Short mmCIF file of the C-alpha atoms (twelve columns), coordinates in Angstrom:
data_MODEL
# 
_entry.id   MODEL 
# 
loop_
_atom_site.group_PDB 
_atom_site.id 
_atom_site.type_symbol 
_atom_site.label_atom_id 
_atom_site.label_alt_id 
_atom_site.label_comp_id 
_atom_site.label_asym_id 
_atom_site.label_seq_id 
_atom_site.Cartn_x 
_atom_site.Cartn_y 
_atom_site.Cartn_z 
_atom_site.pdbx_PDB_model_num 
ATOM 1   C CA . MET A 1   -3.312  2.187   19.166  1 
ATOM 2   C CA . SER A 2   -2.743  3.501   15.673  1 
ATOM 3   C CA . ILE A 3   -4.293  3.362   12.213  1 
ATOM 4   C CA . PRO A 4   -3.573  -0.165  10.938  1 
ATOM 5   C CA . ALA A 5   -1.475  -1.040  7.909   1 
ATOM 6   C CA . LYS A 6   -3.449  -1.089  4.669   1 
ATOM 7   C CA . HIS A 7   -2.091  -4.451  3.572   1 
ATOM 8   C CA . GLU A 8   -3.133  -6.088  6.854   1 
ATOM 9   C CA . TYR A 9   -6.387  -4.624  8.174   1 
ATOM 10  C CA . LEU A 10  -8.795  -6.259  5.710   1 
ATOM 11  C CA . GLU A 11  -6.672  -9.364  5.094   1 
ATOM 12  C CA . GLU A 12  -9.370  -11.765 6.263   1 
ATOM 13  C CA . LEU A 13  -12.101 -9.986  4.313   1 
ATOM 14  C CA . CYS A 14  -9.997  -9.914  1.135   1 
ATOM 15  C CA . THR A 15  -9.342  -13.636 1.486   1 
ATOM 16  C CA . ARG A 16  -13.079 -14.202 1.771   1 
ATOM 17  C CA . LEU A 17  -13.732 -12.045 -1.294  1 
ATOM 18  C CA . ALA A 18  -11.256 -14.116 -3.289  1 
ATOM 19  C CA . GLN A 19  -12.997 -17.414 -2.556  1 
ATOM 20  C CA . ARG A 20  -14.837 -19.152 -5.368  1 
ATOM 21  C CA . TRP A 21  -18.143 -20.982 -5.375  1 
ATOM 22  C CA . PRO A 22  -19.039 -23.179 -3.574  1 
ATOM 23  C CA . ASP A 23  -16.779 -21.947 -0.787  1 
ATOM 24  C CA . ASN A 24  -17.734 -18.283 -1.000  1 
ATOM 25  C CA . ARG A 25  -20.613 -16.412 0.594   1 
ATOM 26  C CA . THR A 26  -22.259 -13.031 0.192   1 
ATOM 27  C CA . VAL A 27  -20.226 -10.149 1.631   1 
ATOM 28  C CA . ASN A 28  -22.181 -7.162  2.950   1 
ATOM 29  C CA . ILE A 29  -20.606 -3.701  2.972   1 
ATOM 30  C CA . VAL A 30  -22.676 -0.907  4.513   1 
ATOM 31  C CA . CYS A 31  -22.104 2.782   3.721   1 
ATOM 32  C CA . HIS A 32  -23.638 4.815   6.536   1 
ATOM 33  C CA . GLY A 33  -23.719 8.585   6.538   1 
ATOM 34  C CA . HIS A 34  -25.191 11.700  4.982   1 
ATOM 35  C CA . SER A 35  -25.876 13.006  1.480   1 
ATOM 36  C CA . VAL A 36  -22.437 12.229  0.027   1 
ATOM 37  C CA . PRO A 37  -22.612 8.413   0.287   1 
ATOM 38  C CA . ALA A 38  -26.343 8.694   -0.460  1 
ATOM 39  C CA . GLY A 39  -25.311 10.016  -3.871  1 
ATOM 40  C CA . TYR A 40  -26.740 13.534  -3.853  1 
ATOM 41  C CA . ALA A 41  -25.220 15.771  -6.511  1 
ATOM 42  C CA . ALA A 42  -26.947 19.090  -7.288  1 
ATOM 43  C CA . THR A 43  -29.750 18.695  -4.747  1 
ATOM 44  C CA . PRO A 44  -32.314 17.180  -5.135  1 
ATOM 45  C CA . TRP A 45  -30.674 15.165  -7.945  1 
ATOM 46  C CA . VAL A 46  -29.295 11.813  -6.752  1 
ATOM 47  C CA . ASP A 47  -26.512 10.540  -9.023  1 
ATOM 48  C CA . THR A 48  -26.258 7.009   -7.635  1 
ATOM 49  C CA . PHE A 49  -23.999 5.500   -10.268 1 
ATOM 50  C CA . HIS A 50  -21.298 8.179   -9.927  1 
ATOM 51  C CA . ALA A 51  -21.365 8.094   -6.111  1 
ATOM 52  C CA . TYR A 52  -18.504 6.437   -4.289  1 
ATOM 53  C CA . PRO A 53  -20.416 3.407   -2.935  1 
ATOM 54  C CA . HIS A 54  -21.146 2.343   -6.509  1 
ATOM 55  C CA . LEU A 55  -17.598 3.154   -7.650  1 
ATOM 56  C CA . VAL A 56  -16.155 1.075   -4.818  1 
ATOM 57  C CA . HIS A 57  -18.482 -1.784  -5.723  1 
ATOM 58  C CA . ARG A 58  -17.274 -1.730  -9.330  1 
ATOM 59  C CA . VAL A 59  -13.601 -1.744  -8.343  1 
ATOM 60  C CA . LEU A 60  -14.081 -4.579  -5.873  1 
ATOM 61  C CA . LYS A 61  -15.848 -6.675  -8.498  1 
ATOM 62  C CA . GLN A 62  -12.902 -6.132  -10.855 1 
ATOM 63  C CA . ARG A 63  -10.425 -7.002  -8.116  1 
ATOM 64  C CA . PHE A 64  -12.419 -9.977  -6.789  1 
ATOM 65  C CA . PRO A 65  -14.349 -11.325 -9.787  1 
ATOM 66  C CA . PHE A 66  -15.714 -14.413 -7.998  1 
ATOM 67  C CA . ALA A 67  -17.141 -12.479 -5.054  1 
ATOM 68  C CA . VAL A 68  -20.817 -11.878 -4.307  1 
ATOM 69  C CA . ILE A 69  -20.937 -8.371  -2.836  1 
ATOM 70  C CA . ASN A 70  -23.867 -6.375  -1.502  1 
ATOM 71  C CA . MET A 71  -23.086 -2.664  -1.285  1 
ATOM 72  C CA . ILE A 72  -25.789 -1.445  1.093   1 
ATOM 73  C CA . VAL A 73  -26.325 2.312   1.438   1 
ATOM 74  C CA . THR A 74  -28.066 3.386   4.645   1 
ATOM 75  C CA . ALA A 75  -27.137 7.045   4.221   1 
ATOM 76  C CA . ILE A 76  -29.727 9.835   4.486   1 
ATOM 77  C CA . GLY A 77  -29.316 13.287  2.969   1 
ATOM 78  C CA . GLY A 78  -29.116 16.026  5.584   1 
ATOM 79  C CA . GLU A 79  -28.427 13.657  8.468   1 
ATOM 80  C CA . ASN A 80  -25.703 14.060  11.098  1 
ATOM 81  C CA . SER A 81  -23.962 11.411  13.188  1 
ATOM 82  C CA . ARG A 82  -26.237 11.919  16.197  1 
ATOM 83  C CA . THR A 83  -29.317 10.751  14.311  1 
ATOM 84  C CA . GLY A 84  -27.217 8.219   12.428  1 
ATOM 85  C CA . ALA A 85  -26.134 6.689   15.716  1 
ATOM 86  C CA . ALA A 86  -29.752 6.484   16.895  1 
ATOM 87  C CA . ARG A 87  -30.660 4.144   14.030  1 
ATOM 88  C CA . PHE A 88  -27.345 2.312   13.868  1 
ATOM 89  C CA . GLU A 89  -28.457 -0.986  15.368  1 
ATOM 90  C CA . SER A 90  -31.829 -1.152  13.634  1 
ATOM 91  C CA . GLU A 91  -30.697 -0.057  10.151  1 
ATOM 92  C CA . VAL A 92  -26.970 -0.874  9.908   1 
ATOM 93  C CA . LEU A 93  -25.995 -3.781  12.151  1 
ATOM 94  C CA . CYS A 94  -29.199 -5.568  11.172  1 
ATOM 95  C CA . HIS A 95  -27.570 -6.274  7.781   1 
ATOM 96  C CA . ARG A 96  -24.848 -8.360  9.466   1 
ATOM 97  C CA . PRO A 97  -22.152 -6.363  7.660   1 
ATOM 98  C CA . ASP A 98  -18.605 -7.518  7.008   1 
ATOM 99  C CA . LEU A 99  -17.504 -3.886  6.723   1 
ATOM 100 C CA . ILE A 100 -19.034 -0.532  7.687   1 
ATOM 101 C CA . ILE A 101 -17.989 2.734   6.041   1 
ATOM 102 C CA . LEU A 102 -18.878 5.761   8.183   1 
ATOM 103 C CA . ASP A 103 -19.153 9.258   6.654   1 
ATOM 104 C CA . TYR A 104 -20.761 12.162  8.545   1 
ATOM 105 C CA . GLY A 105 -18.062 14.860  8.722   1 
ATOM 106 C CA . LEU A 106 -19.657 17.472  6.461   1 
ATOM 107 C CA . ASN A 107 -22.922 17.626  8.378   1 
ATOM 108 C CA . ASP A 108 -21.455 17.181  11.850  1 
ATOM 109 C CA . ARG A 109 -20.461 20.827  11.866  1 
ATOM 110 C CA . GLY A 110 -24.093 21.451  12.741  1 
ATOM 111 C CA . ILE A 111 -23.870 19.555  16.037  1 
ATOM 112 C CA . GLY A 112 -20.296 20.397  17.019  1 
ATOM 113 C CA . LEU A 113 -17.244 18.354  17.887  1 
ATOM 114 C CA . ALA A 114 -18.379 17.063  21.283  1 
ATOM 115 C CA . GLU A 115 -21.742 15.713  20.098  1 
ATOM 116 C CA . ALA A 116 -20.163 14.262  16.982  1 
ATOM 117 C CA . GLU A 117 -17.458 12.533  18.983  1 
ATOM 118 C CA . LYS A 118 -20.047 10.952  21.261  1 
ATOM 119 C CA . ALA A 119 -22.034 9.665   18.281  1 
ATOM 120 C CA . TRP A 120 -18.993 8.357   16.398  1 
ATOM 121 C CA . ARG A 121 -17.720 6.573   19.506  1 
ATOM 122 C CA . SER A 122 -21.111 4.932   19.959  1 
ATOM 123 C CA . MET A 123 -21.134 3.601   16.397  1 
ATOM 124 C CA . ILE A 124 -17.481 2.563   16.467  1 
ATOM 125 C CA . GLU A 125 -17.849 0.685   19.742  1 
ATOM 126 C CA . LYS A 126 -21.001 -1.120  18.596  1 
ATOM 127 C CA . THR A 127 -19.234 -2.100  15.385  1 
ATOM 128 C CA . LEU A 128 -16.185 -3.461  17.166  1 
ATOM 129 C CA . ALA A 129 -18.340 -5.284  19.724  1 
ATOM 130 C CA . ALA A 130 -20.014 -7.051  16.795  1 
ATOM 131 C CA . GLY A 131 -16.616 -8.099  15.440  1 
ATOM 132 C CA . VAL A 132 -16.999 -6.005  12.288  1 
ATOM 133 C CA . LYS A 133 -14.302 -4.037  10.457  1 
ATOM 134 C CA . MET A 134 -14.850 -0.386  9.605   1 
ATOM 135 C CA . ILE A 135 -13.464 2.550   7.653   1 
ATOM 136 C CA . LEU A 136 -13.915 6.054   9.070   1 
ATOM 137 C CA . MET A 137 -14.151 8.735   6.397   1 
ATOM 138 C CA . THR A 138 -12.947 12.290  6.835   1 
ATOM 139 C CA . PRO A 139 -15.142 14.855  5.062   1 
ATOM 140 C CA . SER A 140 -14.839 15.842  1.460   1 
ATOM 141 C CA . TRP A 141 -14.540 19.584  0.850   1 
ATOM 142 C CA . ASP A 142 -17.180 22.197  0.123   1 
ATOM 143 C CA . GLN A 143 -17.187 25.830  -0.997  1 
ATOM 144 C CA . SER A 144 -16.221 27.086  2.464   1 
ATOM 145 C CA . TRP A 145 -12.613 26.410  1.372   1 
ATOM 146 C CA . PHE A 146 -12.781 29.528  -0.797  1 
ATOM 147 C CA . ARG A 147 -13.742 31.679  2.213   1 
ATOM 148 C CA . LYS A 148 -11.543 30.027  4.869   1 
ATOM 149 C CA . ASP A 149 -14.262 30.992  7.363   1 
ATOM 150 C CA . GLU A 150 -15.508 29.387  10.579  1 
ATOM 151 C CA . SER A 151 -17.326 26.707  8.602   1 
ATOM 152 C CA . TRP A 152 -14.063 25.716  6.931   1 
ATOM 153 C CA . GLN A 153 -12.195 25.708  10.231  1 
ATOM 154 C CA . ALA A 154 -14.894 23.467  11.696  1 
ATOM 155 C CA . LEU A 155 -14.502 21.073  8.761   1 
ATOM 156 C CA . GLU A 156 -10.758 20.881  9.434   1 
ATOM 157 C CA . ALA A 157 -11.463 20.195  13.103  1 
ATOM 158 C CA . HIS A 158 -13.886 17.367  12.337  1 
ATOM 159 C CA . ALA A 159 -11.385 15.794  9.937   1 
ATOM 160 C CA . ALA A 160 -8.742  15.903  12.672  1 
ATOM 161 C CA . GLN A 161 -11.161 14.367  15.183  1 
ATOM 162 C CA . GLU A 162 -12.038 11.519  12.833  1 
ATOM 163 C CA . ARG A 163 -8.354  10.766  12.201  1 
ATOM 164 C CA . ALA A 164 -7.789  10.686  15.957  1 
ATOM 165 C CA . LEU A 165 -10.707 8.288   16.474  1 
ATOM 166 C CA . ALA A 166 -9.405  5.941   13.779  1 
ATOM 167 C CA . ALA A 167 -6.005  5.870   15.477  1 
ATOM 168 C CA . GLU A 168 -7.472  5.443   18.967  1 
ATOM 169 C CA . TYR A 169 -9.660  2.495   18.001  1 
ATOM 170 C CA . GLY A 170 -7.230  0.971   15.517  1 
ATOM 171 C CA . VAL A 171 -9.609  1.056   12.549  1 
ATOM 172 C CA . ALA A 172 -9.142  2.050   8.929   1 
ATOM 173 C CA . LEU A 173 -9.220  5.649   7.730   1 
ATOM 174 C CA . GLY A 174 -10.427 6.918   4.376   1 
ATOM 175 C CA . ASP A 175 -8.968  10.406  4.310   1 
ATOM 176 C CA . SER A 176 -11.142 12.185  1.755   1 
ATOM 177 C CA . PHE A 177 -10.082 15.532  3.213   1 
ATOM 178 C CA . ALA A 178 -6.418  14.792  2.533   1 
ATOM 179 C CA . ALA A 179 -7.213  13.486  -0.968  1 
ATOM 180 C CA . TYR A 180 -8.899  16.782  -1.829  1 
ATOM 181 C CA . GLU A 181 -6.001  18.675  -0.270  1 
ATOM 182 C CA . LYS A 182 -3.488  16.824  -2.448  1 
ATOM 183 C CA . TYR A 183 -5.588  17.419  -5.562  1 
ATOM 184 C CA . ILE A 184 -5.497  21.178  -4.913  1 
ATOM 185 C CA . ALA A 185 -1.795  21.151  -3.973  1 
ATOM 186 C CA . ASP A 186 -1.046  19.430  -7.286  1 
ATOM 187 C CA . GLY A 187 -2.684  22.302  -9.154  1 
ATOM 188 C CA . GLY A 188 -6.257  21.063  -9.405  1 
ATOM 189 C CA . ASP A 189 -9.331  23.294  -9.256  1 
ATOM 190 C CA . LEU A 190 -11.777 22.598  -6.422  1 
ATOM 191 C CA . GLN A 191 -14.688 23.429  -8.715  1 
ATOM 192 C CA . ASN A 192 -13.878 20.261  -10.660 1 
ATOM 193 C CA . LEU A 193 -14.476 18.254  -7.485  1 
ATOM 194 C CA . LEU A 194 -17.862 19.809  -6.687  1 
ATOM 195 C CA . SER A 195 -21.247 19.243  -8.294  1 
ATOM 196 C CA . HIS A 196 -22.989 21.523  -5.794  1 
ATOM 197 C CA . VAL A 197 -22.148 23.795  -2.865  1 
ATOM 198 C CA . ASN A 198 -21.152 20.822  -0.726  1 
ATOM 199 C CA . HIS A 199 -21.516 17.663  -2.828  1 
ATOM 200 C CA . PRO A 200 -18.745 15.967  -4.803  1 
ATOM 201 C CA . SER A 201 -18.684 15.731  -8.566  1 
ATOM 202 C CA . PRO A 202 -17.965 12.361  -10.203 1 
ATOM 203 C CA . ILE A 203 -14.255 13.272  -10.038 1 
ATOM 204 C CA . GLY A 204 -14.596 14.020  -6.326  1 
ATOM 205 C CA . HIS A 205 -16.335 10.711  -5.740  1 
ATOM 206 C CA . GLU A 206 -13.488 8.944   -7.564  1 
ATOM 207 C CA . LEU A 207 -10.981 10.451  -5.134  1 
ATOM 208 C CA . ILE A 208 -13.091 9.285   -2.189  1 
ATOM 209 C CA . ALA A 209 -13.519 5.805   -3.669  1 
ATOM 210 C CA . ARG A 210 -9.740  5.409   -3.969  1 
ATOM 211 C CA . GLU A 211 -9.397  6.153   -0.266  1 
ATOM 212 C CA . ILE A 212 -11.574 3.090   0.358   1 
ATOM 213 C CA . THR A 213 -10.379 0.662   -2.318  1 
ATOM 214 C CA . GLY A 214 -6.773  1.163   -1.222  1 
ATOM 215 C CA . TRP A 215 -7.602  -0.970  1.831   1 
ATOM 216 C CA . PHE A 216 -8.508  -3.982  -0.334  1 
ATOM 217 C CA . VAL A 217 -5.453  -5.973  -1.367  1 
ATOM 218 C CA . ALA A 218 -6.005  -8.126  -4.441  1 
ATOM 219 C CA . LYS A 219 -5.514  -11.870 -4.008  1 
# 
């Protein structure tokens, strides 16, 4: 398989979002992951309204003004995909989501590629078995980019693994890693994208949000 076309993958969901009362219904989008979708900025500060789940919600309401959208955040600061997978059915699928956004790359360095792959596959396969669409997120950057050390190399490896999983399962990809890379290549300063050692600034969250909203075609 391959990563699907952006104008096709969420076609059915976008049609549903464009429906007006009384033919519409509530659409549930779940953001599952670690501290980044949870909204942590300079820990322990949580900057919810500049975090990408909220930014995505705002854009979708502009694009689909008649839609009723629940943006549900099940993310936990400090968590990795192994523990995220353990609570996936009880805390994510229980919401009967129309879309799941999965973001664990930054913290998965702590459990390694093999354990992360096992956990991501578990969550992806449960999502697809439930007939739900999903967007896999590659990690945003942290200060290890300045050092180009083993931590940075591991982040690159996890981004590559997540791209490969999206292609294998034919699901959407939000390539935060590539968005940061382009920002730097265009002359941007990474410090402007960071609010902490490893958490995005509002500008960083905007880049991530665009990787998600690009999958929603206005009707």
